[in-house]
N, CA, C and O atoms as a Tripos MOL2 file, in Angstrom:
@<TRIPOS>MOLECULE
protein
  236   235    59     0     0
PROTEIN
NO_CHARGES

@<TRIPOS>ATOM
      1 N         108.8930  112.8920  117.8320 N.3       1 UNK1
      2 CA        107.6270  112.4200  117.3450 C.3       1 UNK1
      3 C         107.5000  110.9160  117.5890 C.2       1 UNK1
      4 O         106.4410  110.4320  117.9870 O.2       1 UNK1
      5 N         108.5880  110.1840  117.3490 N.am      2 UNK2
      6 CA        108.5420  108.7220  117.5510 C.3       2 UNK2
      7 C         108.2010  108.3580  118.9850 C.2       2 UNK2
      8 O         107.3960  107.4570  119.2220 O.2       2 UNK2
      9 N         108.8050  109.0490  119.9420 N.am      3 UNK3
     10 CA        108.5370  108.7040  121.3480 C.3       3 UNK3
     11 C         107.1000  109.0510  121.7270 C.2       3 UNK3
     12 O         106.4860  108.3380  122.5210 O.2       3 UNK3
     13 N         106.5550  110.1310  121.1750 N.am      4 UNK4
     14 CA        105.1540  110.4780  121.4430 C.3       4 UNK4
     15 C         104.2190  109.4450  120.8240 C.2       4 UNK4
     16 O         103.2240  109.0680  121.4420 O.2       4 UNK4
     17 N         104.5220  108.9830  119.6130 N.am      5 UNK5
     18 CA        103.7150  107.9270  118.9910 C.3       5 UNK5
     19 C         103.7780  106.6450  119.8110 C.2       5 UNK5
     20 O         102.7550  106.0090  120.0620 O.2       5 UNK5
     21 N         104.9880  106.2680  120.2270 N.am      6 UNK6
     22 CA        105.1640  105.0420  121.0150 C.3       6 UNK6
     23 C         104.4150  105.1110  122.3380 C.2       6 UNK6
     24 O         103.9220  104.0930  122.8240 O.2       6 UNK6
     25 N         104.3260  106.2940  122.9240 N.am      7 UNK7
     26 CA        103.6450  106.4610  124.2120 C.3       7 UNK7
     27 C         102.1370  106.6570  124.0560 C.2       7 UNK7
     28 O         101.4220  106.7900  125.0500 O.2       7 UNK7
     29 N         101.6510  106.6770  122.8090 N.am      8 UNK8
     30 CA        100.2210  106.8400  122.5800 C.3       8 UNK8
     31 C          99.7260  108.2580  122.8230 C.2       8 UNK8
     32 O          98.5490  108.4630  123.1180 O.2       8 UNK8
     33 N         100.6130  109.2310  122.7020 N.am      9 UNK9
     34 CA        100.2510  110.6180  123.0000 C.3       9 UNK9
     35 C          99.8290  111.4130  121.7640 C.2       9 UNK9
     36 O          99.4090  112.5640  121.8870 O.2       9 UNK9
     37 N          99.9360  110.8250  120.5960 N.am     10 UNK10
     38 CA         99.5090  111.4950  119.3680 C.3      10 UNK10
     39 C          98.1440  110.9300  118.9860 C.2      10 UNK10
     40 O          98.0110  109.7240  118.7760 O.2      10 UNK10
     41 N          97.1380  111.7830  118.8940 N.am     11 UNK11
     42 CA         95.7920  111.3360  118.5730 C.3      11 UNK11
     43 C          95.3700  111.7560  117.1710 C.2      11 UNK11
     44 O          94.5080  111.1320  116.5530 O.2      11 UNK11
     45 N          95.9930  112.8240  116.6800 N.am     12 UNK12
     46 CA         95.6730  113.3150  115.3410 C.3      12 UNK12
     47 C          96.9340  113.9420  114.7690 C.2      12 UNK12
     48 O          97.7090  114.5650  115.4940 O.2      12 UNK12
     49 N          97.1400  113.7760  113.4600 N.am     13 UNK13
     50 CA         98.2860  114.4230  112.8360 C.3      13 UNK13
     51 C          97.9030  114.9620  111.4700 C.2      13 UNK13
     52 O          97.0950  114.3780  110.7480 O.2      13 UNK13
     53 N          98.5010  116.0820  111.1420 N.am     14 UNK14
     54 CA         98.3070  116.7030  109.8440 C.3      14 UNK14
     55 C          99.6540  116.7040  109.1330 C.2      14 UNK14
     56 O         100.6570  117.1780  109.6660 O.2      14 UNK14
     57 N          99.6520  116.1670  107.9300 N.am     15 UNK15
     58 CA        100.8780  116.0630  107.1430 C.3      15 UNK15
     59 C         100.7090  116.8980  105.8770 C.2      15 UNK15
     60 O          99.7440  116.7250  105.1340 O.2      15 UNK15
     61 N         101.6480  117.7980  105.6420 N.am     16 UNK16
     62 CA        101.6280  118.6340  104.4470 C.3      16 UNK16
     63 C         102.6710  118.1090  103.4710 C.2      16 UNK16
     64 O         103.8330  117.9070  103.8250 O.2      16 UNK16
     65 N         102.2340  117.8940  102.2400 N.am     17 UNK17
     66 CA        103.1130  117.3710  101.1960 C.3      17 UNK17
     67 C         103.4750  118.4990  100.2390 C.2      17 UNK17
     68 O         102.6060  119.2130   99.7370 O.2      17 UNK17
     69 N         104.7740  118.6450   99.9970 N.am     18 UNK18
     70 CA        105.2710  119.6520   99.0610 C.3      18 UNK18
     71 C         105.5600  118.9760   97.7250 C.2      18 UNK18
     72 O         105.9500  117.8090   97.6950 O.2      18 UNK18
     73 N         105.3730  119.6940   96.6240 N.am     19 UNK19
     74 CA        105.5590  119.1040   95.3040 C.3      19 UNK19
     75 C         107.0320  119.0250   94.8840 C.2      19 UNK19
     76 O         107.4360  119.6310   93.8910 O.2      19 UNK19
     77 N         107.8300  118.2690   95.6570 N.am     20 UNK20
     78 CA        109.2560  118.0960   95.3640 C.3      20 UNK20
     79 C         109.5980  116.6270   95.5570 C.2      20 UNK20
     80 O         109.2480  116.0380   96.5800 O.2      20 UNK20
     81 N         110.2760  116.0350   94.5890 N.am     21 UNK21
     82 CA        110.7530  114.6620   94.7420 C.3      21 UNK21
     83 C         112.1960  114.6960   95.2150 C.2      21 UNK21
     84 O         113.0470  115.3340   94.5950 O.2      21 UNK21
     85 N         112.4650  114.0100   96.3090 N.am     22 UNK22
     86 CA        113.8170  113.9270   96.8340 C.3      22 UNK22
     87 C         114.4840  112.6920   96.2480 C.2      22 UNK22
     88 O         113.9040  111.6070   96.2600 O.2      22 UNK22
     89 N         115.6740  112.8480   95.7460 N.am     23 UNK23
     90 CA        116.3750  111.7580   95.0780 C.3      23 UNK23
     91 C         116.4410  110.4710   95.8820 C.2      23 UNK23
     92 O         116.1310  109.4080   95.3460 O.2      23 UNK23
     93 N         116.8200  110.5270   97.1100 N.am     24 UNK24
     94 CA        116.9320  109.3310   97.9350 C.3      24 UNK24
     95 C         115.7870  109.2080   98.9210 C.2      24 UNK24
     96 O         115.5650  108.1360   99.4830 O.2      24 UNK24
     97 N         115.0780  110.2620   99.1320 N.am     25 UNK25
     98 CA        113.9630  110.2300  100.0740 C.3      25 UNK25
     99 C         114.4380  110.3040  101.5160 C.2      25 UNK25
    100 O         115.5680  109.9380  101.8390 O.2      25 UNK25
    101 N         113.5720  110.7730  102.3500 N.am     26 UNK26
    102 CA        113.8560  110.8770  103.7730 C.3      26 UNK26
    103 C         112.6680  110.3070  104.5300 C.2      26 UNK26
    104 O         111.5270  110.6430  104.2170 O.2      26 UNK26
    105 N         112.9100  109.4400  105.5330 N.am     27 UNK27
    106 CA        111.7910  108.9310  106.3090 C.3      27 UNK27
    107 C         111.1590  110.0640  107.1100 C.2      27 UNK27
    108 O         111.8510  110.8800  107.7200 O.2      27 UNK27
    109 N         109.8500  110.0930  107.0940 N.am     28 UNK28
    110 CA        109.1410  111.1710  107.7770 C.3      28 UNK28
    111 C         109.3050  111.0850  109.2930 C.2      28 UNK28
    112 O         109.4740  112.1070  109.9570 O.2      28 UNK28
    113 N         109.2550  109.8750  109.8390 N.am     29 UNK29
    114 CA        109.3540  109.7070  111.2850 C.3      29 UNK29
    115 C         110.5160  108.8250  111.7060 C.2      29 UNK29
    116 O         110.7220  108.6230  112.9030 O.2      29 UNK29
    117 N         111.2770  108.2960  110.7670 N.am     30 UNK30
    118 CA        112.3440  107.3680  111.1150 C.3      30 UNK30
    119 C         111.7540  106.0030  111.4170 C.2      30 UNK30
    120 O         110.5710  105.7590  111.1790 O.2      30 UNK30
    121 N         112.5730  105.1280  111.9350 N.am     31 UNK31
    122 CA        112.1320  103.7650  112.2410 C.3      31 UNK31
    123 C         111.1550  103.7800  113.4210 C.2      31 UNK31
    124 O         111.4010  104.4190  114.4440 O.2      31 UNK31
    125 N         110.0510  103.0660  113.2520 N.am     32 UNK32
    126 CA        109.0660  102.9250  114.3280 C.3      32 UNK32
    127 C         109.0660  101.4860  114.8110 C.2      32 UNK32
    128 O         109.3500  100.5710  114.0390 O.2      32 UNK32
    129 N         108.7500  101.2810  116.0760 N.am     33 UNK33
    130 CA        108.7370   99.9330  116.6460 C.3      33 UNK33
    131 C         107.6290   99.0750  116.0600 C.2      33 UNK33
    132 O         107.7670   97.8530  116.0060 O.2      33 UNK33
    133 N         106.5320   99.6840  115.6190 N.am     34 UNK34
    134 CA        105.4190   98.9390  115.0410 C.3      34 UNK34
    135 C         104.6580   99.8600  114.0970 C.2      34 UNK34
    136 O         104.8450  101.0760  114.1270 O.2      34 UNK34
    137 N         103.8130   99.2900  113.2720 N.am     35 UNK35
    138 CA        102.9860  100.0900  112.3750 C.3      35 UNK35
    139 C         102.0120  100.9330  113.1990 C.2      35 UNK35
    140 O         101.5690  100.5190  114.2710 O.2      35 UNK35
    141 N         101.6920  102.0980  112.6950 N.am     36 UNK36
    142 CA        100.7170  102.9850  113.3300 C.3      36 UNK36
    143 C          99.5520  103.1180  112.3560 C.2      36 UNK36
    144 O          99.7060  103.6770  111.2710 O.2      36 UNK36
    145 N          98.3860  102.6050  112.7450 N.am     37 UNK37
    146 CA         97.2070  102.6830  111.8880 C.3      37 UNK37
    147 C          96.6070  104.0830  111.9510 C.2      37 UNK37
    148 O          96.4570  104.6720  113.0210 O.2      37 UNK37
    149 N          96.2670  104.5970  110.7670 N.am     38 UNK38
    150 CA         95.6880  105.9300  110.6670 C.3      38 UNK38
    151 C          94.3620  105.8640  109.9300 C.2      38 UNK38
    152 O          94.1840  105.0450  109.0290 O.2      38 UNK38
    153 N          93.4390  106.7240  110.3120 N.am     39 UNK39
    154 CA         92.1760  106.8780  109.6050 C.3      39 UNK39
    155 C          92.1500  108.2770  109.0090 C.2      39 UNK39
    156 O          92.3390  109.2710  109.7110 O.2      39 UNK39
    157 N          91.9130  108.3370  107.7050 N.am     40 UNK40
    158 CA         91.8910  109.6240  107.0120 C.3      40 UNK40
    159 C          90.6810  110.4370  107.4480 C.2      40 UNK40
    160 O          89.5660  109.9190  107.5020 O.2      40 UNK40
    161 N          90.9020  111.7190  107.7600 N.am     41 UNK41
    162 CA         89.8300  112.6100  108.2000 C.3      41 UNK41
    163 C          89.4790  113.6070  107.0940 C.2      41 UNK41
    164 O          88.3090  113.7800  106.7530 O.2      41 UNK41
    165 N          90.5020  114.2590  106.5380 N.am     42 UNK42
    166 CA         90.2410  115.2420  105.4780 C.3      42 UNK42
    167 C          91.5380  115.5380  104.7260 C.2      42 UNK42
    168 O          92.6380  115.2890  105.2180 O.2      42 UNK42
    169 N          91.3740  116.0690  103.5380 N.am     43 UNK43
    170 CA         92.4910  116.5320  102.7220 C.3      43 UNK43
    171 C          92.1210  117.8820  102.1440 C.2      43 UNK43
    172 O          90.9900  118.0940  101.7060 O.2      43 UNK43
    173 N          93.0780  118.7930  102.1450 N.am     44 UNK44
    174 CA         92.8700  120.1240  101.5780 C.3      44 UNK44
    175 C          93.9910  120.4200  100.5950 C.2      44 UNK44
    176 O          95.1550  120.1120  100.8520 O.2      44 UNK44
    177 N          93.6290  121.0170   99.4710 N.am     45 UNK45
    178 CA         94.6140  121.4810   98.4980 C.3      45 UNK45
    179 C          94.8970  122.9380   98.8300 C.2      45 UNK45
    180 O          93.9880  123.7680   98.8370 O.2      45 UNK45
    181 N          96.1640  123.2480   99.1060 N.am     46 UNK46
    182 CA         96.5330  124.5800   99.5820 C.3      46 UNK46
    183 C          96.9900  125.5050   98.4620 C.2      46 UNK46
    184 O          97.1470  126.7040   98.6890 O.2      46 UNK46
    185 N          97.2030  124.9920   97.2880 N.am     47 UNK47
    186 CA         97.7130  125.8020   96.1860 C.3      47 UNK47
    187 C          99.1980  125.5830   95.9940 C.2      47 UNK47
    188 O          99.8860  125.0940   96.8900 O.2      47 UNK47
    189 N          99.6840  125.9420   94.8350 N.am     48 UNK48
    190 CA        101.1010  125.7760   94.4750 C.3      48 UNK48
    191 C         101.5450  124.3250   94.6070 C.2      48 UNK48
    192 O         102.7330  124.0560   94.7800 O.2      48 UNK48
    193 N         100.6030  123.3870   94.5270 N.am     49 UNK49
    194 CA        100.9340  121.9670   94.6020 C.3      49 UNK49
    195 C         100.9720  121.3790   95.9980 C.2      49 UNK49
    196 O         101.1560  120.1700   96.1410 O.2      49 UNK49
    197 N         100.8070  122.1830   97.0260 N.am     50 UNK50
    198 CA        100.8250  121.6810   98.3960 C.3      50 UNK50
    199 C          99.4900  121.0170   98.7350 C.2      50 UNK50
    200 O          98.4220  121.5190   98.3880 O.2      50 UNK50
    201 N          99.5780  119.8780   99.4210 N.am     51 UNK51
    202 CA         98.3890  119.1350   99.8470 C.3      51 UNK51
    203 C          98.5390  118.8360  101.3300 C.2      51 UNK51
    204 O          99.6070  118.4210  101.7790 O.2      51 UNK51
    205 N          97.4760  119.0460  102.0870 N.am     52 UNK52
    206 CA         97.5150  118.8200  103.5360 C.3      52 UNK52
    207 C          96.4610  117.7790  103.8960 C.2      52 UNK52
    208 O          95.2760  117.9620  103.6200 O.2      52 UNK52
    209 N          96.9080  116.6800  104.5170 N.am     53 UNK53
    210 CA         96.0010  115.6010  104.9130 C.3      53 UNK53
    211 C          96.0370  115.4310  106.4250 C.2      53 UNK53
    212 O          97.0970  115.4870  107.0490 O.2      53 UNK53
    213 N          94.8640  115.2240  106.9980 N.am     54 UNK54
    214 CA         94.7380  115.0230  108.4390 C.3      54 UNK54
    215 C          94.2750  113.6030  108.7070 C.2      54 UNK54
    216 O          93.3830  113.0930  108.0290 O.2      54 UNK54
    217 N          94.8840  112.9680  109.6970 N.am     55 UNK55
    218 CA         94.5890  111.5900  110.0610 C.3      55 UNK55
    219 C          94.3920  111.4880  111.5640 C.2      55 UNK55
    220 O          94.9810  112.2510  112.3300 O.2      55 UNK55
    221 N          93.5500  110.5300  111.9850 N.am     56 UNK56
    222 CA         93.3990  110.1850  113.3980 C.3      56 UNK56
    223 C          94.1590  108.8860  113.6060 C.2      56 UNK56
    224 O          94.0430  107.9540  112.8110 O.2      56 UNK56
    225 N          94.9400  108.8300  114.6800 N.am     57 UNK57
    226 CA         95.6910  107.6170  115.0180 C.3      57 UNK57
    227 C          94.7100  106.6180  115.6210 C.2      57 UNK57
    228 O          94.0320  106.9250  116.6010 O.2      57 UNK57
    229 N          94.6340  105.4120  115.0320 N.am     58 UNK58
    230 CA         93.6660  104.4210  115.4910 C.3      58 UNK58
    231 C          94.3110  103.2080  116.1270 C.2      58 UNK58
    232 O          93.6030  102.2870  116.5350 O.2      58 UNK58
    233 N          95.6320  103.1760  116.2260 N.am     59 UNK59
    234 CA         96.2670  101.9950  116.8490 C.3      59 UNK59
    235 C          96.7820  102.3280  118.2250 C.2      59 UNK59
    236 O          97.3450  101.4660  118.9000 O.2      59 UNK59
@<TRIPOS>BOND
     1     1     2 1
     2     2     3 1
     3     3     4 2
     4     3     5 am
     5     5     6 1
     6     6     7 1
     7     7     8 2
     8     7     9 am
     9     9    10 1
    10    10    11 1
    11    11    12 2
    12    11    13 am
    13    13    14 1
    14    14    15 1
    15    15    16 2
    16    15    17 am
    17    17    18 1
    18    18    19 1
    19    19    20 2
    20    19    21 am
    21    21    22 1
    22    22    23 1
    23    23    24 2
    24    23    25 am
    25    25    26 1
    26    26    27 1
    27    27    28 2
    28    27    29 am
    29    29    30 1
    30    30    31 1
    31    31    32 2
    32    31    33 am
    33    33    34 1
    34    34    35 1
    35    35    36 2
    36    35    37 am
    37    37    38 1
    38    38    39 1
    39    39    40 2
    40    39    41 am
    41    41    42 1
    42    42    43 1
    43    43    44 2
    44    43    45 am
    45    45    46 1
    46    46    47 1
    47    47    48 2
    48    47    49 am
    49    49    50 1
    50    50    51 1
    51    51    52 2
    52    51    53 am
    53    53    54 1
    54    54    55 1
    55    55    56 2
    56    55    57 am
    57    57    58 1
    58    58    59 1
    59    59    60 2
    60    59    61 am
    61    61    62 1
    62    62    63 1
    63    63    64 2
    64    63    65 am
    65    65    66 1
    66    66    67 1
    67    67    68 2
    68    67    69 am
    69    69    70 1
    70    70    71 1
    71    71    72 2
    72    71    73 am
    73    73    74 1
    74    74    75 1
    75    75    76 2
    76    75    77 am
    77    77    78 1
    78    78    79 1
    79    79    80 2
    80    79    81 am
    81    81    82 1
    82    82    83 1
    83    83    84 2
    84    83    85 am
    85    85    86 1
    86    86    87 1
    87    87    88 2
    88    87    89 am
    89    89    90 1
    90    90    91 1
    91    91    92 2
    92    91    93 am
    93    93    94 1
    94    94    95 1
    95    95    96 2
    96    95    97 am
    97    97    98 1
    98    98    99 1
    99    99   100 2
   100    99   101 am
   101   101   102 1
   102   102   103 1
   103   103   104 2
   104   103   105 am
   105   105   106 1
   106   106   107 1
   107   107   108 2
   108   107   109 am
   109   109   110 1
   110   110   111 1
   111   111   112 2
   112   111   113 am
   113   113   114 1
   114   114   115 1
   115   115   116 2
   116   115   117 am
   117   117   118 1
   118   118   119 1
   119   119   120 2
   120   119   121 am
   121   121   122 1
   122   122   123 1
   123   123   124 2
   124   123   125 am
   125   125   126 1
   126   126   127 1
   127   127   128 2
   128   127   129 am
   129   129   130 1
   130   130   131 1
   131   131   132 2
   132   131   133 am
   133   133   134 1
   134   134   135 1
   135   135   136 2
   136   135   137 am
   137   137   138 1
   138   138   139 1
   139   139   140 2
   140   139   141 am
   141   141   142 1
   142   142   143 1
   143   143   144 2
   144   143   145 am
   145   145   146 1
   146   146   147 1
   147   147   148 2
   148   147   149 am
   149   149   150 1
   150   150   151 1
   151   151   152 2
   152   151   153 am
   153   153   154 1
   154   154   155 1
   155   155   156 2
   156   155   157 am
   157   157   158 1
   158   158   159 1
   159   159   160 2
   160   159   161 am
   161   161   162 1
   162   162   163 1
   163   163   164 2
   164   163   165 am
   165   165   166 1
   166   166   167 1
   167   167   168 2
   168   167   169 am
   169   169   170 1
   170   170   171 1
   171   171   172 2
   172   171   173 am
   173   173   174 1
   174   174   175 1
   175   175   176 2
   176   175   177 am
   177   177   178 1
   178   178   179 1
   179   179   180 2
   180   179   181 am
   181   181   182 1
   182   182   183 1
   183   183   184 2
   184   183   185 am
   185   185   186 1
   186   186   187 1
   187   187   188 2
   188   187   189 am
   189   189   190 1
   190   190   191 1
   191   191   192 2
   192   191   193 am
   193   193   194 1
   194   194   195 1
   195   195   196 2
   196   195   197 am
   197   197   198 1
   198   198   199 1
   199   199   200 2
   200   199   201 am
   201   201   202 1
   202   202   203 1
   203   203   204 2
   204   203   205 am
   205   205   206 1
   206   206   207 1
   207   207   208 2
   208   207   209 am
   209   209   210 1
   210   210   211 1
   211   211   212 2
   212   211   213 am
   213   213   214 1
   214   214   215 1
   215   215   216 2
   216   215   217 am
   217   217   218 1
   218   218   219 1
   219   219   220 2
   220   219   221 am
   221   221   222 1
   222   222   223 1
   223   223   224 2
   224   223   225 am
   225   225   226 1
   226   226   227 1
   227   227   228 2
   228   227   229 am
   229   229   230 1
   230   230   231 1
   231   231   232 2
   232   231   233 am
   233   233   234 1
   234   234   235 1
   235   235   236 2
@<TRIPOS>SUBSTRUCTURE
     1 UNK1         2 RESIDUE 1 A UNK
     2 UNK2         6 RESIDUE 1 A UNK
     3 UNK3        10 RESIDUE 1 A UNK
     4 UNK4        14 RESIDUE 1 A UNK
     5 UNK5        18 RESIDUE 1 A UNK
     6 UNK6        22 RESIDUE 1 A UNK
     7 UNK7        26 RESIDUE 1 A UNK
     8 UNK8        30 RESIDUE 1 A UNK
     9 UNK9        34 RESIDUE 1 A UNK
    10 UNK10       38 RESIDUE 1 A UNK
    11 UNK11       42 RESIDUE 1 A UNK
    12 UNK12       46 RESIDUE 1 A UNK
    13 UNK13       50 RESIDUE 1 A UNK
    14 UNK14       54 RESIDUE 1 A UNK
    15 UNK15       58 RESIDUE 1 A UNK
    16 UNK16       62 RESIDUE 1 A UNK
    17 UNK17       66 RESIDUE 1 A UNK
    18 UNK18       70 RESIDUE 1 A UNK
    19 UNK19       74 RESIDUE 1 A UNK
    20 UNK20       78 RESIDUE 1 A UNK
    21 UNK21       82 RESIDUE 1 A UNK
    22 UNK22       86 RESIDUE 1 A UNK
    23 UNK23       90 RESIDUE 1 A UNK
    24 UNK24       94 RESIDUE 1 A UNK
    25 UNK25       98 RESIDUE 1 A UNK
    26 UNK26      102 RESIDUE 1 A UNK
    27 UNK27      106 RESIDUE 1 A UNK
    28 UNK28      110 RESIDUE 1 A UNK
    29 UNK29      114 RESIDUE 1 A UNK
    30 UNK30      118 RESIDUE 1 A UNK
    31 UNK31      122 RESIDUE 1 A UNK
    32 UNK32      126 RESIDUE 1 A UNK
    33 UNK33      130 RESIDUE 1 A UNK
    34 UNK34      134 RESIDUE 1 A UNK
    35 UNK35      138 RESIDUE 1 A UNK
    36 UNK36      142 RESIDUE 1 A UNK
    37 UNK37      146 RESIDUE 1 A UNK
    38 UNK38      150 RESIDUE 1 A UNK
    39 UNK39      154 RESIDUE 1 A UNK
    40 UNK40      158 RESIDUE 1 A UNK
    41 UNK41      162 RESIDUE 1 A UNK
    42 UNK42      166 RESIDUE 1 A UNK
    43 UNK43      170 RESIDUE 1 A UNK
    44 UNK44      174 RESIDUE 1 A UNK
    45 UNK45      178 RESIDUE 1 A UNK
    46 UNK46      182 RESIDUE 1 A UNK
    47 UNK47      186 RESIDUE 1 A UNK
    48 UNK48      190 RESIDUE 1 A UNK
    49 UNK49      194 RESIDUE 1 A UNK
    50 UNK50      198 RESIDUE 1 A UNK
    51 UNK51      202 RESIDUE 1 A UNK
    52 UNK52      206 RESIDUE 1 A UNK
    53 UNK53      210 RESIDUE 1 A UNK
    54 UNK54      214 RESIDUE 1 A UNK
    55 UNK55      218 RESIDUE 1 A UNK
    56 UNK56      222 RESIDUE 1 A UNK
    57 UNK57      226 RESIDUE 1 A UNK
    58 UNK58      230 RESIDUE 1 A UNK
    59 UNK59      234 RESIDUE 1 A UNK
């Protein structure tokens, strides 16, 4: 995913959040060379606490 972001090949992404807190946390994409600006497109509540958000990459 990082190499696709760096190459500008990701135009839209959907991230689903599960209702679980991880003790130490895990980076979703790992270290990135620079910030990636996102514009929120929509959010849907899927039930059982799951939330799905879609973003367009603007950087």
